[in-house]
Z-matrix of the N, CA and C atoms (Angstrom, degrees):
N
C 1 1.461
C 2 1.513 1 114.65
N 3 1.302 2 118.80 1 131.42
C 4 1.393 3 122.31 2 -179.39
C 5 1.449 4 114.03 3 -76.52
N 6 1.320 5 119.10 4 133.29
C 7 1.483 6 121.40 5 176.46
C 8 1.524 7 109.96 6 -107.39
N 9 1.326 8 121.12 7 122.36
C 10 1.378 9 122.87 8 -177.81
C 11 1.529 10 109.40 9 -113.89
N 12 1.331 11 115.09 10 149.25
C 13 1.454 12 116.99 11 171.42
C 14 1.573 13 108.76 12 -77.57
N 15 1.324 14 113.06 13 166.56
C 16 1.471 15 118.60 14 179.23
C 17 1.541 16 108.91 15 -57.22
N 18 1.369 17 116.42 16 -42.11
C 19 1.444 18 118.40 17 -177.47
C 20 1.563 19 110.82 18 -67.74
N 21 1.303 20 116.23 19 -38.19
C 22 1.532 21 118.17 20 178.06
C 23 1.562 22 111.90 21 -63.99
N 24 1.335 23 111.93 22 -40.52
C 25 1.522 24 118.74 23 -179.07
C 26 1.539 25 108.90 24 -65.99
N 27 1.294 26 117.90 25 -41.52
C 28 1.480 27 120.87 26 -178.83
C 29 1.539 28 111.17 27 -67.48
N 30 1.320 29 116.22 28 -34.69
C 31 1.404 30 124.32 29 179.19
C 32 1.602 31 109.05 30 -67.61
N 33 1.289 32 117.77 31 -41.78
C 34 1.476 33 120.57 32 176.60
C 35 1.530 34 108.59 33 -66.11
N 36 1.332 35 119.62 34 -42.34
C 37 1.482 36 120.81 35 178.39
C 38 1.451 37 114.78 36 -61.70
N 39 1.361 38 114.53 37 -44.49
C 40 1.526 39 120.82 38 176.19
C 41 1.496 40 110.52 39 -60.51
N 42 1.275 41 122.50 40 -29.12
C 43 1.452 42 125.52 41 -176.71
C 44 1.561 43 111.30 42 -73.77
N 45 1.349 44 113.56 43 -16.57
C 46 1.441 45 117.72 44 -179.61
C 47 1.555 46 110.72 45 78.85
N 48 1.377 47 111.43 46 -173.74
C 49 1.447 48 119.15 47 -177.88
C 50 1.526 49 109.37 48 -75.08
N 51 1.332 50 116.28 49 140.68
C 52 1.417 51 123.28 50 174.03
C 53 1.490 52 108.75 51 -137.04
N 54 1.328 53 117.35 52 -167.85
C 55 1.458 54 121.21 53 178.58
C 56 1.589 55 109.29 54 -66.95
N 57 1.254 56 115.77 55 -21.12
C 58 1.452 57 119.47 56 -174.31
C 59 1.507 58 116.47 57 -115.36
N 60 1.390 59 113.61 58 -2.78
C 61 1.566 60 119.65 59 -177.73
C 62 1.431 61 108.25 60 -132.63
N 63 1.335 62 117.10 61 127.20
C 64 1.485 63 120.88 62 175.57
C 65 1.552 64 104.36 63 -122.15
N 66 1.383 65 116.85 64 139.60
C 67 1.348 66 122.59 65 -178.71
C 68 1.536 67 106.08 66 -113.16
N 69 1.327 68 117.95 67 131.65
C 70 1.499 69 123.16 68 179.55
C 71 1.512 70 107.69 69 -130.19
N 72 1.311 71 117.14 70 140.94
C 73 1.423 72 121.85 71 173.48
C 74 1.515 73 111.83 72 -74.50
N 75 1.343 74 115.07 73 -35.42
C 76 1.474 75 122.33 74 178.57
C 77 1.534 76 109.15 75 -139.49
N 78 1.272 77 118.00 76 159.99
C 79 1.419 78 124.54 77 -176.77
C 80 1.514 79 107.79 78 -68.78
N 81 1.357 80 116.74 79 127.61
C 82 1.467 81 116.93 80 176.53
C 83 1.495 82 112.12 81 -73.95
N 84 1.378 83 112.17 82 165.53
C 85 1.523 84 114.97 83 176.79
C 86 1.524 85 110.56 84 -54.64
N 87 1.309 86 111.69 85 155.87
C 88 1.460 87 116.35 86 -175.35
C 89 1.543 88 115.08 87 -55.07
N 90 1.276 89 117.27 88 -39.18
C 91 1.490 90 121.26 89 -178.85
C 92 1.535 91 111.20 90 -68.33
N 93 1.318 92 113.21 91 -39.08
C 94 1.487 93 116.12 92 178.71
C 95 1.562 94 110.73 93 -68.58
N 96 1.349 95 113.95 94 -40.01
C 97 1.482 96 119.69 95 178.71
C 98 1.536 97 110.88 96 -63.80
N 99 1.350 98 118.51 97 -37.75
C 100 1.424 99 122.80 98 176.76
C 101 1.451 100 111.64 99 -65.79
N 102 1.277 101 117.23 100 -40.88
C 103 1.537 102 119.35 101 179.28
C 104 1.512 103 111.46 102 -62.74
N 105 1.290 104 114.37 103 -45.75
C 106 1.527 105 120.41 104 -179.71
C 107 1.556 106 110.79 105 -62.33
N 108 1.344 107 115.17 106 -44.30
C 109 1.454 108 119.52 107 -177.58
C 110 1.558 109 109.75 108 -66.62
N 111 1.306 110 112.76 109 -42.14
C 112 1.542 111 114.54 110 178.73
C 113 1.399 112 112.24 111 -66.31
N 114 1.341 113 119.93 112 -39.26
C 115 1.465 114 122.42 113 174.68
C 116 1.530 115 111.66 114 -58.47
N 117 1.253 116 117.09 115 -45.06
C 118 1.491 117 118.98 116 179.32
C 119 1.501 118 111.56 117 -68.39
N 120 1.331 119 117.88 118 -38.14
C 121 1.456 120 122.29 119 178.63
C 122 1.524 121 111.10 120 -64.43
N 123 1.342 122 116.46 121 -34.45
C 124 1.415 123 117.62 122 -178.69
C 125 1.516 124 112.99 123 -83.56
N 126 1.336 125 116.05 124 -6.95
C 127 1.405 126 121.23 125 175.01
C 128 1.530 127 114.42 126 -103.99
N 129 1.253 128 116.61 127 -120.00
C 130 1.483 129 118.20 128 176.31
C 131 1.549 130 116.57 129 -105.93
N 132 1.364 131 115.88 130 19.34
C 133 1.418 132 121.29 131 178.08
C 134 1.591 133 107.97 132 83.39
N 135 1.294 134 113.25 133 -177.66
C 136 1.424 135 119.54 134 -177.66
C 137 1.501 136 116.64 135 154.18
N 138 1.290 137 117.35 136 -173.35
C 139 1.466 138 118.60 137 -179.53
C 140 1.500 139 112.10 138 -145.52
N 141 1.269 140 115.14 139 152.18
C 142 1.517 141 122.97 140 175.43
C 143 1.510 142 105.33 141 -112.75
N 144 1.367 143 114.64 142 119.87
C 145 1.420 144 122.81 143 -179.19
C 146 1.535 145 108.90 144 -103.21
N 147 1.250 146 115.86 145 120.28
C 148 1.508 147 124.36 146 -170.05
C 149 1.613 148 105.30 147 -103.40
N 150 1.301 149 112.04 148 135.82
C 151 1.488 150 116.68 149 175.44
C 152 1.534 151 109.13 150 104.58
N 153 1.270 152 117.99 151 24.22
C 154 1.563 153 123.09 152 -178.84
C 155 1.456 154 109.04 153 -133.75
N 156 1.350 155 117.98 154 131.20
C 157 1.495 156 127.79 155 174.26
C 158 1.532 157 103.32 156 -75.31
N 159 1.337 158 118.28 157 115.42
C 160 1.436 159 123.10 158 -177.58
C 161 1.501 160 114.11 159 -55.77
N 162 1.248 161 116.94 160 -52.00
C 163 1.495 162 123.91 161 -172.81
C 164 1.490 163 113.73 162 -61.33
N 165 1.288 164 115.83 163 -38.53
C 166 1.465 165 120.50 164 -179.78
C 167 1.488 166 119.43 165 -102.14
N 168 1.385 167 112.30 166 -8.06
C 169 1.446 168 124.10 167 -172.82
C 170 1.505 169 110.37 168 51.43
N 171 1.408 170 113.37 169 40.25
C 172 1.407 171 119.97 170 178.33
C 173 1.473 172 111.23 171 -92.64
N 174 1.304 173 118.96 172 130.56
C 175 1.565 174 123.51 173 179.01
C 176 1.487 175 104.55 174 -82.94
N 177 1.365 176 114.36 175 117.01
C 178 1.476 177 122.72 176 174.26
C 179 1.488 178 117.49 177 -110.92
N 180 1.338 179 115.08 178 -8.98
C 181 1.446 180 118.17 179 177.52
C 182 1.525 181 113.46 180 79.60
N 183 1.269 182 116.65 181 178.75
C 184 1.473 183 120.61 182 176.69
C 185 1.581 184 107.71 183 -126.93
N 186 1.332 185 112.74 184 156.00
C 187 1.457 186 120.13 185 173.91
C 188 1.501 187 111.45 186 -88.66
N 189 1.225 188 120.98 187 132.65
C 190 1.479 189 120.52 188 177.21
C 191 1.548 190 105.51 189 -88.44
N 192 1.369 191 112.40 190 121.24
C 193 1.407 192 123.26 191 -179.73
C 194 1.455 193 109.00 192 -123.21
N 195 1.362 194 115.65 193 122.62
C 196 1.463 195 119.61 194 -178.52
C 197 1.573 196 105.43 195 -101.75
N 198 1.336 197 113.06 196 126.93
C 199 1.426 198 118.76 197 178.40
C 200 1.501 199 109.71 198 -102.70
N 201 1.298 200 114.18 199 118.10
C 202 1.437 201 119.54 200 177.53
C 203 1.444 202 114.80 201 -95.12
N 204 1.277 203 121.08 202 136.28
C 205 1.369 204 122.37 203 -176.82
C 206 1.560 205 110.83 204 -114.12
N 207 1.275 206 120.76 205 128.74
C 208 1.445 207 121.10 206 179.96
C 209 1.505 208 108.72 207 -114.98
N 210 1.265 209 118.70 208 142.94
C 211 1.500 210 122.27 209 -178.20
C 212 1.482 211 106.15 210 -117.93
């Protein structure tokens, strides 16, 4: 797993989406995320950054939601 400094992460975000960087305002469904990650893995690698509005490169963060399962 790649560890980035805050400065490096902001630089990636300001660069916008590329072949190796995808910006998402929210986490996609698991199947969509798997497709994107497999596509990147089969190419030149990359990363999906969640919590960023793509068009404006605005960092909005993510909401922590805990799902409780009852049986």
